C-alpha positions as CSV (number, residue, x, y, z in Angstrom):
1,X,0.0,0.1,0.1
2,X,1.2,3.3,-0.9
3,X,3.1,5.0,2.3
4,X,2.0,8.8,2.0
5,X,2.8,9.4,5.6
6,X,6.4,9.7,4.5
7,X,6.6,12.6,2.5
8,X,4.7,16.1,3.2
9,X,1.1,16.3,2.2
10,X,-0.2,19.2,0.3
11,X,-3.4,18.4,-1.3
12,X,-5.6,20.1,1.2
13,X,-8.6,19.8,-0.9
14,X,-8.8,16.1,-0.4
15,X,-8.1,15.8,3.3
16,X,-10.5,12.7,3.4
17,X,-8.0,10.9,1.7
18,X,-5.0,11.3,4.1
19,X,-4.0,9.1,6.7
20,X,-4.7,9.4,10.2
21,X,-1.0,10.0,10.8
22,X,-0.8,12.6,8.2
23,X,-4.2,14.5,9.5
24,X,-2.5,14.3,13.1
25,X,0.9,15.7,11.9
26,X,-0.6,18.4,9.7
27,X,-2.8,19.5,12.5
28,X,-0.2,19.6,15.2
29,X,2.0,21.6,12.9
30,X,-0.6,24.1,11.8
31,X,-0.6,22.8,8.4
32,X,-4.2,22.3,8.7
33,X,-6.8,22.8,11.2
34,X,-9.1,20.1,12.9
35,X,-11.9,21.9,11.6
36,X,-10.9,21.7,8.1
37,X,-10.2,17.8,8.4
38,X,-13.4,17.3,10.0
39,X,-15.2,19.3,7.4
40,X,-13.7,17.2,4.6
41,X,-14.8,14.3,6.3
42,X,-18.3,15.4,6.7
43,X,-18.4,16.7,3.2
44,X,-17.3,13.1,2.1
45,X,-20.0,11.4,4.3
46,X,-22.5,13.7,2.6
47,X,-21.3,12.6,-0.9
48,X,-20.9,9.0,-0.5
49,X,-22.8,7.6,2.7
50,X,-25.8,8.0,0.9
51,X,-24.9,5.6,-1.7
52,X,-23.6,2.6,0.8
53,X,-25.2,3.4,4.2
54,X,-22.2,2.9,6.1
55,X,-22.9,5.4,8.9
56,X,-26.1,5.4,10.5
57,X,-25.9,8.5,12.3
58,X,-23.8,11.5,11.6
59,X,-22.5,14.2,14.0
60,X,-21.8,17.2,12.4
61,X,-22.5,19.7,15.3
62,X,-20.7,17.6,17.9
63,X,-17.9,17.1,15.9
64,X,-17.4,20.4,14.6
65,X,-17.6,21.6,18.2
66,X,-15.0,19.2,19.4
67,X,-12.7,20.1,16.3
68,X,-12.8,24.1,17.4
69,X,-11.8,22.8,20.6
70,X,-9.2,20.4,19.3
71,X,-7.7,23.5,17.1
72,X,-7.9,25.7,20.5
73,X,-5.6,23.2,22.5
74,X,-3.2,23.6,19.3
75,X,-3.0,27.2,19.6
76,X,-2.6,27.0,23.4
77,X,0.6,25.0,22.9
78,X,-0.7,22.0,25.2
79,X,0.1,18.5,24.8
80,X,-1.7,16.6,22.2
81,X,-2.8,13.1,21.6
82,X,-1.5,10.9,19.2
83,X,-4.9,11.2,17.3
84,X,-5.6,15.0,18.0
85,X,-8.2,16.4,16.1
86,X,-8.7,13.5,13.7
87,X,-12.3,12.0,12.5
88,X,-13.2,8.6,13.7
89,X,-16.3,6.6,13.2
90,X,-17.7,4.3,16.1
91,X,-20.0,1.1,15.8
92,X,-23.4,1.0,17.0
93,X,-22.6,-1.5,19.2
94,X,-20.1,0.4,21.3
95,X,-21.2,2.8,24.0
96,X,-20.4,6.6,23.3
97,X,-22.0,9.1,25.6
98,X,-25.1,10.8,24.6
99,X,-25.7,8.3,21.6
100,X,-28.1,5.2,21.2
101,X,-26.3,1.8,21.5
102,X,-28.7,0.4,19.3
103,X,-26.8,-2.8,18.3
104,X,-29.1,-2.5,15.2
105,X,-32.1,-3.4,16.7
106,X,-35.2,-1.2,16.9
107,X,-36.3,-2.0,20.5
108,X,-32.7,-0.5,21.4
109,X,-33.0,2.8,19.3
110,X,-33.6,4.7,22.6
111,X,-30.9,3.0,24.2
112,X,-28.5,6.3,25.2
113,X,-25.3,5.7,26.6
114,X,-24.7,7.6,29.6
115,X,-20.9,7.1,29.6
116,X,-18.2,6.1,27.2
117,X,-16.8,2.6,26.7
118,X,-13.2,2.0,27.8
119,X,-12.0,1.9,24.2
120,X,-14.0,5.2,23.4
121,X,-12.9,6.8,26.2
122,X,-9.1,5.9,25.4
123,X,-9.8,7.3,21.8
124,X,-11.5,10.5,23.0
125,X,-8.3,11.1,25.4
126,X,-6.3,10.4,22.1
127,X,-7.9,13.4,20.7
128,X,-10.0,11.6,18.0
129,X,-13.1,13.3,17.1
130,X,-16.0,10.8,16.4
131,X,-18.1,12.2,13.4
132,X,-20.5,9.1,13.1
133,X,-21.8,5.8,14.0
134,X,-21.3,2.8,11.7
135,X,-23.7,0.2,11.0
136,X,-23.9,-3.5,12.3
137,X,-26.7,-6.4,11.7
138,X,-28.7,-7.1,14.5
139,X,-27.1,-8.0,17.7
140,X,-24.0,-8.0,15.6
141,X,-24.2,-11.7,14.7
142,X,-23.8,-11.9,11.4
143,X,-20.9,-11.7,8.4
144,X,-23.5,-9.2,6.6
145,X,-24.4,-6.0,7.8
146,X,-28.1,-5.5,7.5
147,X,-31.1,-4.7,10.0
148,X,-34.4,-3.6,10.3
149,X,-33.3,-0.4,12.3
150,X,-30.9,1.1,10.0
151,X,-31.3,-1.0,6.9
152,X,-28.4,-2.6,4.4
153,X,-24.8,-1.4,4.2
154,X,-23.4,-1.9,0.8
155,X,-19.6,-2.8,0.0
156,X,-17.9,0.2,-1.7
157,X,-16.4,-2.3,-4.5
158,X,-20.0,-3.8,-5.5
159,X,-22.9,-3.7,-4.1
160,X,-24.2,-7.0,-4.5
161,X,-21.3,-8.3,-2.2
162,X,-21.2,-8.2,1.2
163,X,-19.1,-5.2,3.2
164,X,-18.7,-8.0,5.9
165,X,-20.0,-8.0,9.3
166,X,-20.5,-7.5,11.9
167,X,-18.2,-4.1,11.8
168,X,-19.3,-3.9,7.8
169,X,-20.4,-0.4,8.6
170,X,-16.8,0.3,9.8
171,X,-15.0,-1.1,7.1
172,X,-17.4,0.7,4.5
173,X,-16.7,4.3,6.1
174,X,-12.9,3.5,6.2
175,X,-12.8,2.1,2.3
176,X,-14.9,4.8,0.8
177,X,-12.8,7.5,2.8
178,X,-15.2,9.0,5.1
179,X,-12.8,8.5,7.9
180,X,-9.2,7.0,8.0
181,X,-9.9,5.1,11.2
182,X,-13.0,3.0,12.4
183,X,-14.0,1.3,15.7
184,X,-14.8,-2.4,15.7
185,X,-15.3,-5.5,17.3
186,X,-14.6,-9.2,16.7
187,X,-15.7,-12.2,18.1
188,X,-16.0,-14.5,15.2
189,X,-14.0,-12.4,12.2
190,X,-16.3,-9.0,12.7
191,X,-13.3,-6.9,12.7
192,X,-10.9,-9.0,10.2
193,X,-13.6,-10.2,7.7
194,X,-15.0,-6.7,6.9
195,X,-11.7,-5.0,6.6
196,X,-10.9,-7.8,4.2
197,X,-14.1,-7.8,2.2
198,X,-13.5,-4.0,1.7
199,X,-10.0,-3.8,0.9
200,X,-8.5,-2.3,4.1
201,X,-6.5,-3.3,7.3
202,X,-7.7,-4.5,10.6
203,X,-6.6,-6.1,13.7
204,X,-8.3,-8.2,16.2
205,X,-6.0,-8.0,19.4
206,X,-5.4,-10.3,22.1
207,X,-8.4,-10.7,24.6
208,X,-7.7,-8.3,27.6
209,X,-5.4,-5.9,25.4
210,X,-8.0,-3.3,24.6
211,X,-10.5,-2.6,27.8
212,X,-14.1,-2.9,26.7
213,X,-17.3,-2.5,28.7
214,X,-20.8,-1.3,27.8
215,X,-22.8,0.3,31.0
216,X,-25.8,0.4,28.7
217,X,-25.8,-3.7,28.7
218,X,-27.8,-4.7,31.6
219,X,-27.1,-8.0,31.3
220,X,-24.2,-10.1,32.3
221,X,-21.9,-11.0,29.6
222,X,-21.9,-14.9,28.8
223,X,-18.7,-16.7,29.2
224,X,-17.6,-17.0,25.4
225,X,-18.2,-13.2,25.2
226,X,-15.7,-12.8,28.2
227,X,-13.0,-14.9,26.5
228,X,-13.4,-14.2,22.9
229,X,-14.6,-10.9,22.3
230,X,-12.2,-8.4,21.3
231,X,-12.4,-4.2,20.1
232,X,-10.1,-3.4,17.2
233,X,-9.3,-0.6,14.8
234,X,-9.8,-0.8,11.1
235,X,-7.6,1.6,8.8
236,X,-6.4,2.4,5.4
237,X,-2.6,1.6,6.3
238,X,-0.7,-0.4,9.0
239,X,0.8,2.6,10.4
240,X,-2.7,4.0,11.1
241,X,-3.9,1.0,12.3
242,X,-0.9,0.9,14.7
243,X,-1.4,4.2,15.8
244,X,-5.2,3.7,16.8
245,X,-4.3,0.3,18.6
246,X,-1.6,2.1,20.7
247,X,-4.2,5.0,21.4
248,X,-6.8,2.4,22.6
249,X,-4.6,-0.2,24.9
250,X,-4.5,0.3,28.8
251,X,-5.9,-1.3,31.8
252,X,-9.4,-0.4,32.9
253,X,-11.2,-1.8,35.9
254,X,-14.9,-2.0,34.3
255,X,-13.6,-5.1,32.0
256,X,-12.9,-8.0,33.9
257,X,-10.5,-9.5,31.5
258,X,-8.6,-6.3,30.7
259,X,-4.6,-6.8,31.0
260,X,-2.0,-4.0,31.6
261,X,0.9,-5.3,29.2
262,X,3.5,-3.5,28.0
263,X,3.0,-2.7,24.0
264,X,6.3,-4.0,22.8
265,X,8.8,-6.6,24.1
266,X,11.9,-8.1,23.1
267,X,12.3,-8.6,19.3
268,X,11.8,-12.1,18.0
269,X,15.0,-14.0,17.6
270,X,16.2,-13.4,13.6
271,X,15.3,-15.1,11.1
272,X,12.1,-15.3,12.2
273,X,9.7,-18.6,10.9
274,X,6.5,-18.0,9.2
275,X,3.8,-21.1,8.8
276,X,2.0,-20.5,5.8
277,X,-1.5,-22.0,6.1
278,X,-3.6,-22.6,3.2
279,X,-6.4,-24.8,4.5
280,X,-6.9,-27.0,7.3
281,X,-9.2,-29.6,5.4
282,X,-12.1,-27.7,5.7
283,X,-12.5,-25.8,2.6
284,X,-10.0,-25.2,-0.2
285,X,-8.9,-21.8,-1.2
286,X,-10.0,-20.2,-4.5
287,X,-7.2,-19.2,-6.8
288,X,-7.3,-15.4,-5.8
289,X,-6.9,-16.6,-2.3
290,X,-3.7,-18.8,-2.9
291,X,-2.3,-16.0,-5.0
292,X,-2.6,-13.5,-2.2
293,X,-0.9,-15.7,0.0
294,X,1.8,-16.5,-2.5
295,X,2.2,-12.6,-2.8
296,X,2.5,-12.1,0.9
297,X,5.0,-15.0,1.2
298,X,7.2,-13.7,-1.7
299,X,7.2,-10.2,0.2
300,X,8.1,-11.9,3.5
301,X,10.6,-13.8,2.2
302,X,12.4,-10.8,0.6
303,X,12.9,-9.2,3.7
304,X,14.2,-12.0,5.2
305,X,11.6,-14.2,6.7
306,X,11.7,-18.0,6.6
307,X,8.4,-19.2,5.2
308,X,7.7,-22.5,4.9
309,X,4.1,-24.4,4.4
310,X,2.6,-26.2,7.3
311,X,-0.3,-28.3,8.6
312,X,-2.3,-27.1,11.6
313,X,-5.3,-29.3,12.4
314,X,-5.9,-27.9,15.5
315,X,-7.4,-25.2,13.7
316,X,-10.0,-27.1,12.1
317,X,-11.0,-28.4,15.4
318,X,-11.0,-25.0,17.3
319,X,-13.4,-23.7,14.0
320,X,-16.0,-26.3,14.8
321,X,-15.5,-25.7,18.6
322,X,-16.9,-22.2,18.1
323,X,-19.9,-23.3,17.3
324,X,-20.3,-25.5,20.0
325,X,-19.2,-22.6,22.7
326,X,-19.9,-19.1,21.2
327,X,-23.2,-20.2,19.1
328,X,-24.5,-22.0,22.4
329,X,-24.3,-19.2,24.5
330,X,-25.9,-16.9,22.0
331,X,-28.9,-19.5,21.6
332,X,-29.7,-18.8,25.2
333,X,-30.8,-15.7,24.2
334,X,-33.6,-16.9,22.1
335,X,-36.4,-15.5,24.0
336,X,-34.8,-11.9,23.4
337,X,-33.7,-12.6,19.8
338,X,-37.7,-13.8,19.1
339,X,-38.7,-10.6,20.9
340,X,-36.4,-8.0,19.4
341,X,-34.5,-9.6,16.7
342,X,-35.0,-9.0,13.1
343,X,-36.0,-11.6,10.4
344,X,-32.1,-11.9,9.2
345,X,-30.6,-12.8,12.4
346,X,-33.5,-15.2,13.3
347,X,-32.9,-17.0,9.8
348,X,-29.2,-16.9,10.2
349,X,-29.2,-18.3,13.6
350,X,-31.7,-21.3,12.1
351,X,-29.0,-22.0,9.4
352,X,-26.0,-21.6,12.0
353,X,-27.7,-24.1,14.1
354,X,-28.7,-26.5,11.4
355,X,-24.9,-26.6,10.6
356,X,-23.7,-26.8,14.1
357,X,-26.0,-29.6,14.6
358,X,-24.0,-31.8,12.2
359,X,-21.4,-31.9,14.8
360,X,-22.7,-31.3,18.0
361,X,-26.1,-32.3,17.9
362,X,-29.4,-30.5,18.4
363,X,-29.0,-30.3,22.2
364,X,-25.7,-29.9,23.8
365,X,-25.8,-30.7,27.3
366,X,-23.6,-29.2,30.1
367,X,-21.1,-32.3,29.9
368,X,-20.7,-31.3,26.1
369,X,-19.9,-27.7,27.2
370,X,-17.5,-28.8,29.9
371,X,-15.7,-30.9,27.6
372,X,-15.8,-28.5,24.9
373,X,-13.8,-25.9,27.7
374,X,-11.6,-28.3,28.8
375,X,-10.4,-29.3,25.1
376,X,-10.1,-25.3,24.5
377,X,-7.3,-25.4,27.3
378,X,-5.8,-28.0,25.2
379,X,-5.6,-26.8,21.9
380,X,-4.3,-23.1,23.1
381,X,-1.3,-25.0,24.9
382,X,-0.7,-26.6,21.9
383,X,-0.8,-23.8,19.4
384,X,1.4,-21.5,21.9
385,X,4.1,-24.5,21.8
386,X,4.1,-24.4,18.0
387,X,4.4,-20.8,17.9
388,X,7.6,-21.1,20.1
389,X,9.6,-22.2,16.8
390,X,7.1,-20.4,14.5
391,X,5.9,-17.4,16.0
392,X,3.9,-16.4,12.8
393,X,1.5,-17.8,10.7
394,X,0.5,-16.7,7.2
395,X,-3.2,-17.8,6.4
396,X,-6.3,-16.9,4.5
397,X,-9.0,-14.6,5.9
398,X,-11.5,-16.6,4.3
399,X,-11.5,-19.4,1.7
400,X,-13.2,-17.0,-0.7
401,X,-13.5,-13.4,-1.5
402,X,-16.2,-11.4,-0.3
403,X,-19.7,-13.5,-0.4
404,X,-22.9,-12.4,-2.2
405,X,-25.3,-10.4,0.0
406,X,-27.2,-12.3,2.1
407,X,-25.6,-15.8,1.3
408,X,-26.1,-16.8,5.0
409,X,-29.7,-16.8,4.8
410,X,-30.5,-18.2,1.5
411,X,-30.2,-21.6,2.3
412,X,-28.6,-23.9,4.6
413,X,-26.4,-25.0,1.9
414,X,-25.6,-21.6,1.4
415,X,-25.0,-21.3,5.3
416,X,-23.0,-24.4,5.1
417,X,-20.7,-22.8,2.5
418,X,-20.2,-19.4,4.6
419,X,-19.4,-21.4,7.3
420,X,-16.7,-23.4,6.1
421,X,-15.1,-20.4,3.9
422,X,-15.0,-18.7,7.3
423,X,-12.9,-21.2,9.1
424,X,-10.2,-18.7,10.0
425,X,-12.5,-16.3,11.5
426,X,-13.9,-18.7,14.2
427,X,-10.8,-20.4,15.0
428,X,-8.5,-17.8,16.2
429,X,-11.0,-16.1,18.4
430,X,-11.9,-19.5,20.0
431,X,-8.4,-19.6,21.4
432,X,-7.9,-16.1,22.1
433,X,-4.8,-15.3,19.8
434,X,-4.4,-12.0,17.7
435,X,-4.9,-11.9,14.1
436,X,-4.1,-9.0,11.6
437,X,-5.9,-8.5,7.8
438,X,-3.7,-7.1,5.0
439,X,-4.9,-6.5,1.8
440,X,-2.4,-7.4,-1.3
441,X,-4.6,-6.8,-4.3
442,X,-7.5,-6.5,-6.2
443,X,-8.9,-9.5,-8.3
444,X,-12.3,-9.6,-10.2
445,X,-13.0,-6.2,-8.9
446,X,-12.9,-7.0,-5.4
447,X,-10.3,-6.9,-2.6
448,X,-7.9,-9.7,-1.9
449,X,-5.4,-9.9,1.1
450,X,-4.3,-12.1,4.0
451,X,-4.3,-13.0,7.6
452,X,-1.2,-13.2,9.8
453,X,-1.4,-14.7,13.4
454,X,0.9,-14.6,16.2
455,X,1.9,-15.0,19.9
456,X,-0.9,-13.7,22.6
457,X,0.1,-10.2,23.4
458,X,2.7,-10.1,20.5
459,X,0.6,-7.7,18.2
460,X,4.0,-5.6,17.6
461,X,5.1,-9.1,15.5
462,X,1.9,-8.8,13.4
463,X,2.5,-5.0,12.7
464,X,6.0,-5.6,11.5
465,X,5.0,-8.4,9.3
466,X,2.1,-6.6,8.0
467,X,4.4,-3.4,7.2
468,X,6.5,-5.8,4.9
469,X,3.5,-6.9,2.8
470,X,2.0,-3.5,3.0
471,X,5.0,-1.7,1.3
472,X,5.4,-2.6,-1.9
473,X,1.4,-3.2,-2.3
474,X,-0.5,-0.6,-4.1
475,X,-3.1,1.2,-2.3
476,X,-6.4,-0.7,-3.0
477,X,-9.3,2.0,-3.2
478,X,-12.7,1.1,-4.3
479,X,-14.4,2.9,-7.4
480,X,-16.2,6.3,-6.3
481,X,-19.5,4.9,-5.3
482,X,-20.9,7.7,-7.1
């Protein structure tokens, strides 16, 4: 991807196309103002959002007031955060003070947050300006972004293809130039897959790395949510992704798994070994996916990494285990889903369950869950031991490029295809490891890319490898939605 941040920018007429790093630098040095950056973002939103419906709430007045305050701080010469004055979007399932945490559900449209969630508070502390709220499927539980409250989000590359989910609005808002950085979350691929489908970068951190908590949620978090769900940024460049990630980390006592860990540890011993994993016996990658893996492997080898093909069947087991543990918890919400869910989530859950029954039967009991969690621990230990000698794994984001819209609810057979293609999306959260999505090219008019996973709390190693892949890759930008 084009490393625009390495040279001084002067094209002020298109500030919406600047990186977050460039904007922050320009604002701090007086080259531009935060108001100019935010106005450019708002104008871009007005221009393209009606065509793709990525942002379902736009906070023009609030954002401009915050931008003016940011400019006053620059004039006063005070200490400025790393994202000072930079436009950012926040997903509608995350608490942002004064805004509804709808989670794409009609019954939650008046669920106004009284406080910022920790990750939003950290972004605000870093100086970010919140210009809008991004769309998600109902209850944020599909790889497709549509709901009866806010409507459907379209992929900026092709309206017939999914922008991914559940952070589809977040990914589309970055890909189309509305914001340089967006905040999403991931329990089964909800950051990594939308980033991939829309041709941007996204990171799923280690569980506990970025604190999270919604005071507006009156229910206790299920166990699978506590040990699998994470918050993560999406951005056009790896530098911006790193900047947003660093701005959000830190301990917060509201989060039961929040873990204070240093941002960067001792460098890995070189040469660094990378395992190239194409398939785990679940779904064969398409030609476009294989080509992206080959391209990424070549770039890593050129930078001195040792890349070798591997087999790792434990990820196939982890992929199936997700449908026992996470889907099992979600199905416990059935009374709430029947009361407040839309037809999309109800049909998707029916199809998910039909596929999961092939492995776990129609009614898994307590003994099944106990065995499942016990097995999870064994798989974590096995993967950790593997990563001792091979600290990075290069693998697909999905076995295919972006699905057709609503492929999950078209039929059970179609859902079976979706579920198998997404084995890299569910296997990683099951075990709680970090993963990063990096775009590589455009094939047949759609983005292609790869995923890298590594040791827990070693996101720094993921960023370094992603930098190598991005360095000689042309920045992929969709045709203007207009």
